[in-house]
VMD Tcl script that draws the C-alpha trace (Angstrom):
set ca {
  {-231.56 -131.62 20.68}
  {-234.10 -129.43 19.03}
  {-237.99 -129.83 19.11}
  {-237.94 -130.98 15.82}
  {-234.85 -133.29 16.01}
  {-236.67 -134.66 18.80}
  {-239.83 -135.03 16.74}
  {-238.70 -136.95 14.22}
  {-236.68 -138.81 16.57}
  {-240.03 -140.00 17.73}
  {-241.25 -140.99 14.39}
  {-238.07 -143.22 13.79}
  {-238.69 -144.70 16.79}
  {-242.20 -145.47 16.15}
  {-241.45 -146.38 12.69}
  {-239.14 -149.18 14.51}
  {-241.19 -150.30 16.68}
  {-244.29 -151.36 14.41}
  {-241.66 -152.59 12.31}
  {-242.52 -149.99 9.19}
  {-239.80 -149.24 7.02}
  {-239.09 -146.03 4.80}
  {-240.22 -147.92 1.72}
  {-243.65 -147.87 3.81}
  {-243.29 -144.18 4.16}
  {-242.47 -143.88 0.46}
  {-245.33 -145.78 -0.56}
  {-247.42 -143.43 1.94}
  {-246.22 -140.05 0.94}
  {-246.12 -140.64 -3.07}
  {-242.14 -140.26 -2.63}
  {-238.84 -142.37 -3.41}
  {-237.54 -144.14 -1.08}
  {-234.59 -142.08 -1.30}
  {-236.47 -138.83 -0.94}
  {-237.77 -139.90 2.51}
  {-234.24 -141.29 3.74}
  {-232.95 -137.74 2.72}
  {-236.10 -136.01 4.76}
  {-235.33 -138.48 8.01}
  {-231.59 -137.87 7.83}
  {-232.47 -133.55 7.41}
  {-235.02 -133.41 9.87}
  {-236.29 -130.69 7.07}
  {-239.86 -131.83 7.18}
  {-242.85 -129.78 6.45}
  {-245.81 -129.37 8.47}
  {-248.17 -131.06 6.02}
  {-245.37 -133.88 5.65}
  {-245.42 -134.84 9.45}
  {-248.79 -134.74 9.59}
  {-248.83 -137.52 7.12}
  {-246.13 -139.70 8.43}
  {-247.85 -139.08 11.98}
  {-251.20 -140.69 10.12}
  {-249.30 -143.14 8.77}
  {-248.25 -144.52 12.24}
  {-251.56 -143.78 13.64}
  {-251.28 -140.67 15.45}
  {-252.01 -137.35 15.51}
  {-249.32 -134.53 15.29}
  {-250.29 -133.71 19.35}
  {-249.92 -137.13 20.52}
  {-246.78 -137.13 18.65}
  {-245.36 -133.98 20.20}
  {-246.63 -135.68 23.70}
  {-244.78 -138.84 23.06}
  {-241.56 -136.82 22.43}
  {-242.05 -134.45 25.48}
  {-242.51 -138.10 27.26}
  {-239.46 -139.81 25.99}
  {-237.08 -137.18 27.94}
  {-238.61 -138.16 30.96}
  {-239.07 -141.83 30.51}
  {-239.04 -144.00 34.29}
  {-235.72 -146.01 34.93}
  {-236.99 -147.78 37.76}
  {-240.53 -148.14 39.65}
  {-241.18 -147.81 43.02}
  {-241.67 -150.48 45.57}
  {-245.06 -150.03 45.89}
  {-245.64 -150.06 42.02}
  {-243.41 -153.31 41.63}
  {-245.59 -155.08 44.63}
  {-248.78 -154.32 42.69}
  {-247.78 -155.64 39.85}
  {-246.72 -158.87 41.48}
  {-250.35 -158.94 43.64}
  {-252.23 -159.25 40.40}
  {-250.69 -162.44 37.66}
  {-252.17 -161.42 34.79}
  {-251.02 -157.27 35.74}
  {-247.50 -159.08 35.57}
  {-248.14 -160.78 32.19}
  {-249.93 -158.01 30.96}
  {-247.45 -155.80 32.23}
  {-244.29 -158.01 30.80}
  {-245.94 -158.54 27.37}
  {-246.24 -154.37 26.94}
  {-242.61 -154.07 28.45}
  {-242.15 -156.33 25.35}
  {-243.90 -154.14 22.68}
  {-246.91 -156.50 22.09}
  {-249.83 -154.79 20.89}
  {-254.02 -155.63 22.48}
  {-254.05 -157.89 19.74}
  {-250.73 -160.13 20.05}
  {-251.73 -160.68 24.23}
  {-255.43 -161.79 23.04}
  {-253.97 -163.96 20.42}
  {-251.29 -165.94 22.66}
  {-253.24 -166.20 25.77}
  {-256.86 -166.52 27.62}
  {-257.99 -163.53 28.24}
  {-260.70 -161.44 27.03}
  {-259.86 -157.77 25.46}
  {-261.70 -156.82 28.69}
  {-259.19 -158.42 31.07}
  {-256.50 -156.96 28.96}
  {-257.97 -153.74 29.02}
  {-258.74 -153.51 32.85}
  {-254.89 -153.99 33.17}
  {-253.82 -151.95 31.00}
  {-255.58 -149.16 32.53}
  {-253.94 -150.08 35.83}
  {-250.55 -150.10 34.48}
  {-251.25 -146.55 32.62}
  {-252.67 -145.37 36.36}
  {-249.08 -146.67 37.23}
  {-247.19 -144.63 34.45}
  {-245.65 -148.02 32.91}
  {-247.93 -147.41 29.89}
  {-249.84 -144.70 28.47}
  {-252.67 -146.15 26.66}
  {-253.86 -144.22 23.46}
  {-256.77 -143.77 21.42}
  {-257.53 -147.22 19.83}
  {-255.81 -149.31 22.37}
  {-252.23 -148.40 21.39}
  {-249.75 -148.74 23.97}
  {-246.78 -146.29 24.25}
  {-244.03 -146.87 26.79}
  {-242.84 -144.35 29.51}
  {-240.21 -146.35 30.81}
  {-236.47 -145.85 29.56}
  {-234.86 -148.38 27.35}
  {-232.32 -148.85 30.27}
  {-235.15 -149.27 32.65}
  {-234.27 -151.96 35.64}
  {-236.21 -153.46 38.13}
  {-234.99 -152.56 42.00}
  {-232.34 -154.08 43.26}
  {-234.18 -155.31 46.56}
  {-237.17 -154.86 45.45}
  {-240.41 -157.34 44.87}
  {-239.71 -157.99 41.36}
  {-236.42 -159.53 42.01}
  {-237.80 -161.32 44.88}
  {-240.63 -163.00 42.89}
  {-237.76 -163.90 40.41}
  {-235.71 -165.33 42.61}
  {-238.63 -167.42 44.39}
  {-240.87 -168.21 41.58}
  {-238.47 -167.77 38.28}
  {-234.90 -168.88 38.63}
  {-235.08 -172.56 39.68}
  {-237.18 -172.72 36.57}
  {-234.98 -170.99 34.09}
  {-232.02 -172.95 35.35}
  {-233.74 -175.84 34.98}
  {-232.24 -176.83 31.50}
  {-229.20 -178.70 29.98}
  {-228.29 -175.45 27.99}
  {-227.57 -177.59 25.18}
  {-229.35 -175.45 22.42}
  {-227.32 -174.02 19.83}
  {-229.12 -171.09 20.94}
  {-228.63 -171.40 24.62}
  {-226.00 -170.67 26.48}
  {-224.29 -171.59 30.49}
  {-220.93 -170.52 31.32}
  {-219.37 -170.08 34.52}
  {-215.98 -168.64 35.57}
  {-214.31 -168.67 38.68}
  {-211.10 -166.69 39.12}
  {-209.41 -164.18 42.13}
  {-209.41 -161.04 40.70}
  {-208.36 -157.15 42.11}
  {-210.45 -154.62 42.93}
  {-209.44 -152.73 39.49}
  {-210.33 -156.03 37.33}
  {-213.41 -156.30 39.01}
  {-214.47 -153.02 37.82}
  {-213.37 -153.67 34.93}
  {-215.42 -156.90 34.60}
  {-218.41 -154.79 36.29}
  {-218.09 -151.97 32.97}
  {-218.36 -155.26 30.57}
  {-221.31 -156.43 31.81}
  {-223.53 -152.94 31.49}
  {-221.89 -153.18 28.10}
  {-223.17 -156.40 27.28}
  {-226.67 -155.17 29.04}
  {-226.81 -152.03 26.87}
  {-225.94 -154.57 23.97}
  {-228.86 -156.49 24.73}
  {-231.24 -153.49 25.14}
  {-230.45 -152.13 21.74}
  {-230.54 -156.00 20.03}
  {-233.83 -156.06 21.51}
  {-234.75 -152.45 19.90}
  {-234.02 -153.16 16.54}
  {-235.64 -156.28 16.74}
  {-238.91 -154.56 17.38}
  {-238.58 -154.18 13.47}
  {-239.44 -158.04 12.69}
  {-243.48 -159.31 13.68}
  {-244.07 -160.62 16.39}
  {-243.81 -164.46 15.39}
  {-240.15 -163.70 14.70}
  {-239.21 -162.70 17.73}
  {-238.63 -164.98 20.43}
  {-238.35 -164.16 24.19}
  {-235.05 -164.33 25.42}
  {-233.65 -164.72 28.81}
  {-230.31 -163.73 29.89}
  {-228.89 -163.74 33.08}
  {-225.64 -161.88 34.78}
  {-224.63 -162.21 37.91}
  {-221.12 -161.64 39.61}
  {-219.91 -161.56 43.29}
  {-217.53 -162.42 45.42}
  {-218.22 -165.73 46.09}
  {-216.93 -169.82 47.13}
  {-218.57 -172.48 47.62}
  {-220.59 -173.30 50.85}
  {-217.99 -175.82 51.70}
  {-215.39 -174.54 51.03}
  {-216.48 -171.21 53.53}
  {-217.00 -174.45 56.12}
  {-213.54 -175.34 55.82}
  {-211.64 -171.99 56.76}
  {-210.09 -171.14 60.03}
}
mol new
graphics top color blue
foreach p $ca { graphics top sphere $p radius 0.5 }
foreach p [lrange $ca 0 end-1] q [lrange $ca 1 end] { graphics top cylinder $p $q radius 0.2 }
display resetview
């Protein structure tokens, strides 16, 4: 990927995350929407045009270049120590989850009984943990990859198992936007590998839909949990009867 292509890709990502469209860019630049689409498709930005789009998004060109560079080295996991720090402070964990879901500082203050000072203190801690970069104007830039995940045996998953799993499953899953399915069968090793691949693709689809949804206002997005689990298993009562 060339430097220009990387900058344009970063502009596209920021437009989506801020809920802005090519029509918004066209209005700001005094161009037709079709011209803006061609501009982004070709990547043939003049320096002046790129600066104008940066200004629309609240960036300087230097900040855009920094973000484009950082996107190549985004974190896919944290360390156990980083995860442990997150769960050591409930407010820090709350702010981290909001930030990972692309909430702004304003969104957090509107939804939760937190002061601006409390939020900023946690955002600065997340910056030191390299989960985010806190930019001028208290804008939040994630430094984690789209396929970011918690450590398999780490503190966050243990916290979820102890504090969240029972609450998550405490539902009849009867609403139209809910589902709970359980299947059991006897699979070969090859079939298990194939099924695991399908689950990975489903997780990737969930991540893609999450990114697509960022173009909509926060009020139109709903926090949604997806639990995928698969392992060799039989009911404990069956196991107790084995020879």
